[in-house]
MIBA-950867 format. One record per atom (N, C-alpha, C): residue in one letter; atom name; z negated, y, x; residue number from 1. Coordinates in Angstrom, 1 decimal, m for minus. Layout:
BEGIN
<atom code="A" site="CA" Z="Z" Y="Y" X="X" pos="NUM"/>
...
//
This chain:
BEGIN
<atom code="M" site="N" Z="m66.1" Y="157.7" X="127.2" pos="1"/>
<atom code="M" site="CA" Z="m67.1" Y="156.7" X="127.1" pos="1"/>
<atom code="M" site="C" Z="m67.8" Y="156.6" X="128.5" pos="1"/>
<atom code="S" site="N" Z="m69.1" Y="156.4" X="128.4" pos="2"/>
<atom code="S" site="CA" Z="m69.8" Y="156.4" X="129.7" pos="2"/>
<atom code="S" site="C" Z="m69.6" Y="155.1" X="130.4" pos="2"/>
<atom code="Q" site="N" Z="m69.6" Y="155.1" X="131.7" pos="3"/>
<atom code="Q" site="CA" Z="m69.5" Y="154.0" X="132.6" pos="3"/>
<atom code="Q" site="C" Z="m70.9" Y="153.4" X="132.9" pos="3"/>
<atom code="R" site="N" Z="m72.0" Y="154.0" X="132.5" pos="4"/>
<atom code="R" site="CA" Z="m73.3" Y="153.5" X="132.7" pos="4"/>
<atom code="R" site="C" Z="m73.5" Y="152.2" X="131.9" pos="4"/>
<atom code="P" site="N" Z="m74.0" Y="151.1" X="132.5" pos="5"/>
<atom code="P" site="CA" Z="m74.2" Y="149.9" X="131.8" pos="5"/>
<atom code="P" site="C" Z="m75.0" Y="149.9" X="130.6" pos="5"/>
<atom code="V" site="N" Z="m76.0" Y="150.8" X="130.6" pos="6"/>
<atom code="V" site="CA" Z="m76.9" Y="150.9" X="129.4" pos="6"/>
<atom code="V" site="C" Z="m76.2" Y="151.5" X="128.2" pos="6"/>
<atom code="F" site="N" Z="m75.1" Y="152.2" X="128.4" pos="7"/>
<atom code="F" site="CA" Z="m74.4" Y="152.8" X="127.3" pos="7"/>
<atom code="F" site="C" Z="m74.0" Y="151.8" X="126.2" pos="7"/>
<atom code="H" site="N" Z="m73.4" Y="150.7" X="126.6" pos="8"/>
<atom code="H" site="CA" Z="m72.9" Y="149.8" X="125.6" pos="8"/>
<atom code="H" site="C" Z="m73.9" Y="149.2" X="124.7" pos="8"/>
<atom code="P" site="N" Z="m75.1" Y="148.7" X="125.3" pos="9"/>
<atom code="P" site="CA" Z="m76.1" Y="148.1" X="124.3" pos="9"/>
<atom code="P" site="C" Z="m76.6" Y="149.2" X="123.4" pos="9"/>
<atom code="L" site="N" Z="m76.7" Y="150.4" X="123.9" pos="10"/>
<atom code="L" site="CA" Z="m77.2" Y="151.5" X="123.0" pos="10"/>
<atom code="L" site="C" Z="m76.1" Y="151.9" X="121.9" pos="10"/>
<atom code="A" site="N" Z="m74.9" Y="151.9" X="122.3" pos="11"/>
<atom code="A" site="CA" Z="m73.8" Y="152.2" X="121.4" pos="11"/>
<atom code="A" site="C" Z="m73.7" Y="151.1" X="120.3" pos="11"/>
<atom code="D" site="N" Z="m74.0" Y="149.9" X="120.7" pos="12"/>
<atom code="D" site="CA" Z="m73.9" Y="148.8" X="119.7" pos="12"/>
<atom code="D" site="C" Z="m75.0" Y="148.9" X="118.6" pos="12"/>
<atom code="M" site="N" Z="m76.0" Y="149.7" X="118.8" pos="13"/>
<atom code="M" site="CA" Z="m77.0" Y="149.9" X="117.9" pos="13"/>
<atom code="M" site="C" Z="m76.7" Y="151.0" X="116.8" pos="13"/>
<atom code="E" site="N" Z="m75.6" Y="151.7" X="117.1" pos="14"/>
<atom code="E" site="CA" Z="m75.3" Y="152.9" X="116.3" pos="14"/>
<atom code="E" site="C" Z="m75.2" Y="152.6" X="114.8" pos="14"/>
<atom code="D" site="N" Z="m74.4" Y="151.6" X="114.4" pos="15"/>
<atom code="D" site="CA" Z="m74.3" Y="151.3" X="113.0" pos="15"/>
<atom code="D" site="C" Z="m75.6" Y="150.9" X="112.3" pos="15"/>
<atom code="D" site="N" Z="m76.4" Y="150.1" X="113.0" pos="16"/>
<atom code="D" site="CA" Z="m77.7" Y="149.8" X="112.4" pos="16"/>
<atom code="D" site="C" Z="m78.6" Y="151.0" X="112.3" pos="16"/>
<atom code="I" site="N" Z="m78.6" Y="151.9" X="113.3" pos="17"/>
<atom code="I" site="CA" Z="m79.4" Y="153.1" X="113.2" pos="17"/>
<atom code="I" site="C" Z="m79.0" Y="153.9" X="112.0" pos="17"/>
<atom code="L" site="N" Z="m77.7" Y="154.1" X="111.8" pos="18"/>
<atom code="L" site="CA" Z="m77.2" Y="154.9" X="110.7" pos="18"/>
<atom code="L" site="C" Z="m77.6" Y="154.2" X="109.4" pos="18"/>
<atom code="A" site="N" Z="m77.6" Y="152.8" X="109.4" pos="19"/>
<atom code="A" site="CA" Z="m77.9" Y="152.1" X="108.2" pos="19"/>
<atom code="A" site="C" Z="m79.4" Y="152.3" X="107.8" pos="19"/>
<atom code="V" site="N" Z="m80.3" Y="152.5" X="108.7" pos="20"/>
<atom code="V" site="CA" Z="m81.7" Y="152.8" X="108.4" pos="20"/>
<atom code="V" site="C" Z="m81.8" Y="154.0" X="107.6" pos="20"/>
<atom code="G" site="N" Z="m81.1" Y="155.1" X="108.0" pos="21"/>
<atom code="G" site="CA" Z="m81.1" Y="156.3" X="107.2" pos="21"/>
<atom code="G" site="C" Z="m80.6" Y="156.1" X="105.8" pos="21"/>
<atom code="R" site="N" Z="m79.5" Y="155.4" X="105.7" pos="22"/>
<atom code="R" site="CA" Z="m78.9" Y="155.1" X="104.4" pos="22"/>
<atom code="R" site="C" Z="m79.8" Y="154.3" X="103.5" pos="22"/>
<atom code="W" site="N" Z="m80.4" Y="153.3" X="104.0" pos="23"/>
<atom code="W" site="CA" Z="m81.3" Y="152.5" X="103.2" pos="23"/>
<atom code="W" site="C" Z="m82.5" Y="153.3" X="102.8" pos="23"/>
<atom code="A" site="N" Z="m83.0" Y="154.2" X="103.6" pos="24"/>
<atom code="A" site="CA" Z="m84.0" Y="155.2" X="103.2" pos="24"/>
<atom code="A" site="C" Z="m83.6" Y="156.0" X="102.0" pos="24"/>
<atom code="G" site="N" Z="m82.4" Y="156.4" X="102.0" pos="25"/>
<atom code="G" site="CA" Z="m81.8" Y="157.2" X="100.9" pos="25"/>
<atom code="G" site="C" Z="m81.8" Y="156.3" X="99.6" pos="25"/>
<atom code="V" site="N" Z="m81.4" Y="155.1" X="99.7" pos="26"/>
<atom code="V" site="CA" Z="m81.4" Y="154.1" X="98.6" pos="26"/>
<atom code="V" site="C" Z="m82.8" Y="154.0" X="98.0" pos="26"/>
<atom code="L" site="N" Z="m83.8" Y="153.7" X="98.9" pos="27"/>
<atom code="L" site="CA" Z="m85.2" Y="153.6" X="98.5" pos="27"/>
<atom code="L" site="C" Z="m85.7" Y="154.8" X="97.9" pos="27"/>
<atom code="N" site="N" Z="m85.3" Y="156.0" X="98.4" pos="28"/>
<atom code="N" site="CA" Z="m85.8" Y="157.3" X="97.8" pos="28"/>
<atom code="N" site="C" Z="m85.3" Y="157.4" X="96.4" pos="28"/>
<atom code="H" site="N" Z="m84.0" Y="157.1" X="96.2" pos="29"/>
<atom code="H" site="CA" Z="m83.4" Y="157.2" X="94.8" pos="29"/>
<atom code="H" site="C" Z="m84.1" Y="156.2" X="93.9" pos="29"/>
<atom code="L" site="N" Z="m84.4" Y="155.0" X="94.3" pos="30"/>
<atom code="L" site="CA" Z="m85.1" Y="154.0" X="93.5" pos="30"/>
<atom code="L" site="C" Z="m86.5" Y="154.4" X="93.1" pos="30"/>
<atom code="G" site="N" Z="m87.1" Y="155.0" X="94.1" pos="31"/>
<atom code="G" site="CA" Z="m88.5" Y="155.4" X="93.9" pos="31"/>
<atom code="G" site="C" Z="m88.7" Y="156.7" X="93.0" pos="31"/>
<atom code="T" site="N" Z="m87.6" Y="157.4" X="92.9" pos="32"/>
<atom code="T" site="CA" Z="m87.7" Y="158.7" X="92.1" pos="32"/>
<atom code="T" site="C" Z="m87.0" Y="158.5" X="90.7" pos="32"/>
<atom code="G" site="N" Z="m86.5" Y="157.3" X="90.5" pos="33"/>
<atom code="G" site="CA" Z="m85.8" Y="157.1" X="89.2" pos="33"/>
<atom code="G" site="C" Z="m86.8" Y="156.8" X="88.1" pos="33"/>
<atom code="H" site="N" Z="m86.4" Y="156.8" X="86.9" pos="34"/>
<atom code="H" site="CA" Z="m87.2" Y="156.6" X="85.7" pos="34"/>
<atom code="H" site="C" Z="m87.1" Y="155.1" X="85.2" pos="34"/>
<atom code="S" site="N" Z="m86.3" Y="154.3" X="85.8" pos="35"/>
<atom code="S" site="CA" Z="m86.1" Y="153.0" X="85.2" pos="35"/>
<atom code="S" site="C" Z="m86.9" Y="152.0" X="86.1" pos="35"/>
<atom code="M" site="N" Z="m87.1" Y="150.8" X="85.5" pos="36"/>
<atom code="M" site="CA" Z="m87.8" Y="149.7" X="86.1" pos="36"/>
<atom code="M" site="C" Z="m86.9" Y="149.1" X="87.1" pos="36"/>
<atom code="I" site="N" Z="m87.4" Y="148.6" X="88.2" pos="37"/>
<atom code="I" site="CA" Z="m86.6" Y="147.9" X="89.2" pos="37"/>
<atom code="I" site="C" Z="m87.0" Y="146.4" X="89.2" pos="37"/>
<atom code="D" site="N" Z="m86.0" Y="145.6" X="89.1" pos="38"/>
<atom code="D" site="CA" Z="m86.2" Y="144.1" X="89.0" pos="38"/>
<atom code="D" site="C" Z="m86.7" Y="143.7" X="90.4" pos="38"/>
<atom code="P" site="N" Z="m87.8" Y="142.9" X="90.4" pos="39"/>
<atom code="P" site="CA" Z="m88.3" Y="142.4" X="91.6" pos="39"/>
<atom code="P" site="C" Z="m87.3" Y="141.7" X="92.5" pos="39"/>
<atom code="G" site="N" Z="m86.4" Y="141.0" X="91.9" pos="40"/>
<atom code="G" site="CA" Z="m85.3" Y="140.3" X="92.7" pos="40"/>
<atom code="G" site="C" Z="m84.5" Y="141.3" X="93.4" pos="40"/>
<atom code="E" site="N" Z="m84.2" Y="142.4" X="92.8" pos="41"/>
<atom code="E" site="CA" Z="m83.4" Y="143.4" X="93.5" pos="41"/>
<atom code="E" site="C" Z="m84.1" Y="144.0" X="94.7" pos="41"/>
<atom code="L" site="N" Z="m85.4" Y="144.2" X="94.5" pos="42"/>
<atom code="L" site="CA" Z="m86.2" Y="144.7" X="95.6" pos="42"/>
<atom code="L" site="C" Z="m86.3" Y="143.6" X="96.8" pos="42"/>
<atom code="W" site="N" Z="m86.4" Y="142.4" X="96.4" pos="43"/>
<atom code="W" site="CA" Z="m86.4" Y="141.3" X="97.4" pos="43"/>
<atom code="W" site="C" Z="m85.1" Y="141.4" X="98.3" pos="43"/>
<atom code="V" site="N" Z="m84.0" Y="141.6" X="97.6" pos="44"/>
<atom code="V" site="CA" Z="m82.7" Y="141.6" X="98.3" pos="44"/>
<atom code="V" site="C" Z="m82.7" Y="142.8" X="99.3" pos="44"/>
<atom code="I" site="N" Z="m83.2" Y="143.9" X="98.9" pos="45"/>
<atom code="I" site="CA" Z="m83.3" Y="145.1" X="99.8" pos="45"/>
<atom code="I" site="C" Z="m84.2" Y="144.8" X="101.0" pos="45"/>
<atom code="S" site="N" Z="m85.4" Y="144.2" X="100.7" pos="46"/>
<atom code="S" site="CA" Z="m86.3" Y="143.9" X="101.8" pos="46"/>
<atom code="S" site="C" Z="m85.8" Y="142.9" X="102.8" pos="46"/>
<atom code="H" site="N" Z="m85.0" Y="141.9" X="102.2" pos="47"/>
<atom code="H" site="CA" Z="m84.3" Y="140.9" X="103.1" pos="47"/>
<atom code="H" site="C" Z="m83.3" Y="141.6" X="104.1" pos="47"/>
<atom code="V" site="N" Z="m82.5" Y="142.5" X="103.5" pos="48"/>
<atom code="V" site="CA" Z="m81.5" Y="143.2" X="104.4" pos="48"/>
<atom code="V" site="C" Z="m82.3" Y="144.1" X="105.4" pos="48"/>
<atom code="L" site="N" Z="m83.3" Y="144.8" X="105.0" pos="49"/>
<atom code="L" site="CA" Z="m84.0" Y="145.6" X="106.0" pos="49"/>
<atom code="L" site="C" Z="m84.7" Y="144.8" X="107.0" pos="49"/>
<atom code="S" site="N" Z="m85.2" Y="143.6" X="106.7" pos="50"/>
<atom code="S" site="CA" Z="m85.8" Y="142.7" X="107.7" pos="50"/>
<atom code="S" site="C" Z="m84.8" Y="142.3" X="108.7" pos="50"/>
<atom code="E" site="N" Z="m83.6" Y="141.9" X="108.3" pos="51"/>
<atom code="E" site="CA" Z="m82.6" Y="141.5" X="109.2" pos="51"/>
<atom code="E" site="C" Z="m82.1" Y="142.7" X="110.1" pos="51"/>
<atom code="L" site="N" Z="m82.0" Y="143.8" X="109.5" pos="52"/>
<atom code="L" site="CA" Z="m81.7" Y="145.0" X="110.2" pos="52"/>
<atom code="L" site="C" Z="m82.7" Y="145.3" X="111.3" pos="52"/>
<atom code="G" site="N" Z="m84.0" Y="145.2" X="111.0" pos="53"/>
<atom code="G" site="CA" Z="m85.0" Y="145.4" X="112.0" pos="53"/>
<atom code="G" site="C" Z="m85.0" Y="144.4" X="113.1" pos="53"/>
<atom code="K" site="N" Z="m84.6" Y="143.1" X="112.8" pos="54"/>
<atom code="K" site="CA" Z="m84.5" Y="142.1" X="113.8" pos="54"/>
<atom code="K" site="C" Z="m83.4" Y="142.4" X="114.8" pos="54"/>
<atom code="R" site="N" Z="m82.2" Y="142.8" X="114.2" pos="55"/>
<atom code="R" site="CA" Z="m81.1" Y="143.2" X="115.0" pos="55"/>
<atom code="R" site="C" Z="m81.4" Y="144.4" X="115.9" pos="55"/>
<atom code="L" site="N" Z="m82.0" Y="145.4" X="115.4" pos="56"/>
<atom code="L" site="CA" Z="m82.4" Y="146.6" X="116.2" pos="56"/>
<atom code="L" site="C" Z="m83.3" Y="146.2" X="117.3" pos="56"/>
<atom code="K" site="N" Z="m84.3" Y="145.4" X="117.0" pos="57"/>
<atom code="K" site="CA" Z="m85.3" Y="144.9" X="118.1" pos="57"/>
<atom code="K" site="C" Z="m84.6" Y="144.2" X="119.2" pos="57"/>
<atom code="A" site="N" Z="m83.7" Y="143.3" X="118.8" pos="58"/>
<atom code="A" site="CA" Z="m82.9" Y="142.5" X="119.8" pos="58"/>
<atom code="A" site="C" Z="m82.0" Y="143.4" X="120.6" pos="58"/>
<atom code="D" site="N" Z="m81.3" Y="144.3" X="120.0" pos="59"/>
<atom code="D" site="CA" Z="m80.4" Y="145.2" X="120.7" pos="59"/>
<atom code="D" site="C" Z="m81.2" Y="146.2" X="121.6" pos="59"/>
<atom code="W" site="N" Z="m82.4" Y="146.6" X="121.1" pos="60"/>
<atom code="W" site="CA" Z="m83.2" Y="147.5" X="121.9" pos="60"/>
<atom code="W" site="C" Z="m83.7" Y="146.8" X="123.2" pos="60"/>
<atom code="N" site="N" Z="m84.1" Y="145.5" X="123.0" pos="61"/>
<atom code="N" site="CA" Z="m84.5" Y="144.7" X="124.2" pos="61"/>
<atom code="N" site="C" Z="m83.4" Y="144.5" X="125.2" pos="61"/>
<atom code="V" site="N" Z="m82.2" Y="144.3" X="124.7" pos="62"/>
<atom code="V" site="CA" Z="m81.0" Y="144.2" X="125.6" pos="62"/>
<atom code="V" site="C" Z="m80.9" Y="145.5" X="126.4" pos="62"/>
<atom code="A" site="N" Z="m80.9" Y="146.6" X="125.7" pos="63"/>
<atom code="A" site="CA" Z="m80.7" Y="147.9" X="126.3" pos="63"/>
<atom code="A" site="C" Z="m81.8" Y="148.2" X="127.4" pos="63"/>
<atom code="L" site="N" Z="m83.1" Y="147.8" X="127.0" pos="64"/>
<atom code="L" site="CA" Z="m84.1" Y="148.0" X="128.0" pos="64"/>
<atom code="L" site="C" Z="m84.0" Y="147.1" X="129.2" pos="64"/>
<atom code="D" site="N" Z="m83.5" Y="145.9" X="129.0" pos="65"/>
<atom code="D" site="CA" Z="m83.2" Y="145.0" X="130.2" pos="65"/>
<atom code="D" site="C" Z="m82.2" Y="145.5" X="131.1" pos="65"/>
<atom code="V" site="N" Z="m81.1" Y="146.1" X="130.5" pos="66"/>
<atom code="V" site="CA" Z="m80.0" Y="146.7" X="131.3" pos="66"/>
<atom code="V" site="C" Z="m80.5" Y="147.9" X="132.0" pos="66"/>
<atom code="A" site="N" Z="m81.3" Y="148.7" X="131.4" pos="67"/>
<atom code="A" site="CA" Z="m81.9" Y="149.9" X="132.0" pos="67"/>
<atom code="A" site="C" Z="m82.8" Y="149.5" X="133.2" pos="67"/>
<atom code="R" site="N" Z="m83.6" Y="148.5" X="133.0" pos="68"/>
<atom code="R" site="CA" Z="m84.5" Y="148.1" X="134.1" pos="68"/>
<atom code="R" site="C" Z="m83.7" Y="147.5" X="135.3" pos="68"/>
<atom code="A" site="N" Z="m82.6" Y="146.9" X="135.0" pos="69"/>
<atom code="A" site="CA" Z="m81.8" Y="146.3" X="136.1" pos="69"/>
<atom code="A" site="C" Z="m81.1" Y="147.4" X="136.9" pos="69"/>
<atom code="Q" site="N" Z="m81.0" Y="148.6" X="136.3" pos="70"/>
<atom code="Q" site="CA" Z="m80.3" Y="149.7" X="137.0" pos="70"/>
<atom code="Q" site="C" Z="m81.3" Y="150.5" X="137.9" pos="70"/>
<atom code="R" site="N" Z="m82.5" Y="150.2" X="137.9" pos="71"/>
<atom code="R" site="CA" Z="m83.5" Y="150.9" X="138.8" pos="71"/>
<atom code="R" site="C" Z="m83.3" Y="150.6" X="140.2" pos="71"/>
//
């Protein structure tokens, strides 16, 4: 594990970054299926993705702050 201070904020983003790819796969399957999708089910997905985006933005800002402090 790296001893650089910026490593930890970036490593904390790993699960959310992987989740973005997995959610893209879910949306791909939904978009290529032949069945109708309930609007409520789509809302649930959009809510989760919005929260994911907020966490990534916050974590990214922490990582940038740590990197700036190391200059």
